[in-house]
C-alpha positions as CSV (number, residue, x, y, z in Angstrom):
1,M,88.1,192.6,-17.1
2,G,86.8,188.8,-18.1
3,S,84.5,188.8,-20.5
4,S,84.9,190.7,-23.0
5,P,82.8,194.5,-23.4
6,Q,82.3,195.2,-27.2
7,K,79.6,191.8,-25.9
8,N,77.7,193.4,-24.3
9,L,77.6,196.5,-26.9
10,V,76.5,195.1,-30.1
11,T,72.8,195.0,-28.3
12,D,70.7,197.3,-30.8
13,K,69.6,199.9,-27.7
14,L,69.7,202.8,-28.6
15,F,71.0,204.7,-25.1
16,Y,72.3,202.7,-22.0
17,K,71.7,203.5,-18.0
18,I,75.3,204.4,-15.8
19,G,74.7,200.9,-14.3
20,E,74.7,199.4,-17.9
21,V,77.5,201.2,-19.1
22,S,79.9,200.9,-15.3
23,S,79.3,196.6,-16.1
24,I,80.0,197.0,-19.4
25,A,83.9,198.9,-18.9
26,E,84.0,197.5,-15.2
27,V,84.4,200.2,-13.5
28,E,81.5,201.7,-10.8
29,P,79.2,204.2,-11.8
30,H,81.1,207.0,-9.3
31,V,84.2,206.2,-11.4
32,L,82.6,207.5,-15.0
33,R,80.8,210.5,-12.8
34,Y,83.8,211.5,-11.9
35,W,85.5,210.7,-15.8
36,E,82.6,212.8,-16.4
37,S,83.8,215.6,-14.4
38,E,87.2,215.5,-15.8
39,F,87.0,215.5,-19.9
40,S,84.2,218.0,-21.3
41,F,83.8,215.2,-24.0
42,L,81.9,213.1,-21.7
43,K,78.7,214.5,-21.0
44,P,75.4,211.6,-20.8
45,R,72.4,213.4,-21.0
46,K,70.2,212.9,-18.2
47,N,66.5,211.7,-18.6
48,K,62.9,213.0,-17.4
49,T,64.0,211.1,-13.7
50,G,67.4,213.0,-13.9
51,Q,69.8,209.9,-14.7
52,R,72.3,209.5,-16.5
53,V,71.7,207.9,-20.1
54,Y,75.0,206.7,-21.9
55,S,74.5,207.2,-25.8
56,R,76.7,204.2,-28.0
57,K,79.1,207.2,-28.7
58,D,79.6,207.7,-24.8
59,V,79.7,204.1,-24.4
60,E,82.3,204.1,-26.7
61,Q,84.1,207.1,-25.6
62,V,84.2,205.4,-21.6
63,L,85.8,202.2,-23.2
64,K,88.6,203.9,-24.8
65,I,89.3,206.1,-21.8
66,R,88.8,203.1,-19.2
67,D,91.6,201.4,-22.4
68,L,94.4,204.3,-21.7
69,L,93.6,204.6,-18.2
70,Y,94.0,201.2,-17.3
71,K,95.9,199.8,-20.4
72,E,97.8,201.7,-21.8
73,K,98.5,203.2,-18.4
74,F,97.7,207.5,-19.2
75,T,97.4,209.3,-16.7
76,I,94.2,211.8,-17.0
77,A,96.0,214.5,-17.9
78,G,97.2,212.3,-20.2
79,V,94.0,211.0,-21.6
80,R,93.1,215.0,-22.2
81,R,95.8,215.6,-23.6
82,K,95.5,212.6,-26.5
83,F,91.8,213.4,-27.5
84,A,92.3,216.7,-27.7
85,S,95.4,216.0,-30.2
86,K,92.9,213.6,-32.0
87,S,90.2,216.4,-32.5
88,Q,92.6,218.8,-33.3
89,N,93.6,216.3,-36.5
90,K,90.0,216.0,-37.5
91,Q,89.5,219.9,-37.7
92,S,93.7,219.9,-40.1
93,V,92.0,217.8,-41.4
94,S,89.1,218.7,-42.4
95,L,90.0,222.1,-42.4
96,Q,92.0,220.5,-46.1
97,T,89.9,218.9,-47.4
98,V,87.6,222.5,-47.5
99,Q,90.7,225.0,-48.9
100,G,90.8,221.8,-51.6
101,V,87.3,221.4,-52.4
102,K,87.2,225.2,-53.0
103,K,90.7,225.3,-55.6
104,K,88.1,222.7,-57.0
105,L,84.9,224.5,-57.4
106,K,86.7,228.3,-58.6
107,E,89.3,226.4,-61.5
108,I,85.5,224.5,-62.4
109,L,83.7,228.3,-62.3
110,H,86.1,229.8,-64.4
111,T,85.8,227.4,-66.7
112,L,82.2,227.9,-67.0
113,N,82.8,231.3,-67.2
114,K,84.3,231.0,-69.9
115,S,83.3,231.0,-73.7
116,P,83.7,228.3,-76.1
117,D,85.9,230.0,-78.5
118,G,88.1,230.9,-75.2
119,K,88.5,234.9,-76.0
120,R,86.8,235.7,-73.4
121,P,84.8,234.4,-70.4
122,R,80.9,233.7,-70.4
123,A,80.0,236.6,-67.7
124,A,82.5,239.0,-69.0
125,V,80.4,238.9,-72.9
126,K,77.1,238.8,-70.8
127,Q,78.0,242.6,-69.1
128,T,79.3,243.9,-72.6
129,A,76.2,243.1,-74.3
130,A,74.0,243.7,-71.5
131,K,76.0,247.4,-71.5
132,K,75.5,247.6,-75.3
133,K,71.6,247.0,-74.6
134,A,72.0,250.3,-72.1
135,T,73.7,252.4,-74.5
136,A,71.6,252.1,-76.8
137,K,68.0,252.5,-75.9
138,K,69.8,255.8,-73.7
139,K,70.8,256.5,-77.5
140,A,66.9,256.3,-78.2
141,T,66.2,258.0,-75.4
142,A,68.6,261.2,-76.3
143,K,67.3,261.3,-80.1
144,K,63.7,261.4,-79.5
145,K,64.3,264.1,-77.1
146,T,65.9,266.5,-79.1
147,R,63.8,266.0,-81.5
148,E,60.9,267.2,-79.4
149,S,61.1,271.2,-79.5
150,I,59.3,274.1,-77.8
151,D,57.3,276.2,-79.7
152,E,57.1,279.6,-80.1
153,N,53.5,279.1,-78.0
154,G,55.1,276.4,-75.5
155,G,53.4,273.6,-76.6
156,A,56.0,270.5,-77.8
157,R,55.7,269.7,-81.0
158,L,57.7,266.8,-82.6
159,F,59.9,266.6,-85.7
160,L,60.2,263.1,-87.3
């Protein structure tokens, strides 16, 4: 544990093989494979030949696991709880954020629906205007029907 693992991680590589990750984290490859079986969040991809390929995020997680286990003396179960609590904190923050955004959007919608004079929401004004127009159209149709009369011969006659 002499060299700094962060130096080796600075390279612009997208993926690392298990041997590279084991040298960066200064643990044996079998330890990495064991950690994969113990921590559900640590799932490196496999390439076409079946070799494990770790992303930068995976390598960072391996380094965090190593620090918790070896430097802070956590147990495997303790590391699991630590990562689970981190994910729950992220979810609760995001849930609060979503709720806050939802509330603000409702306020904006309410503001947009208000008419300039502040009396009635615009949507209600539009609905009322549409209802008035439909009612007027129905009345005109009814008047037209009453003007028609059937004469003695059965033919329709229009009274204007």
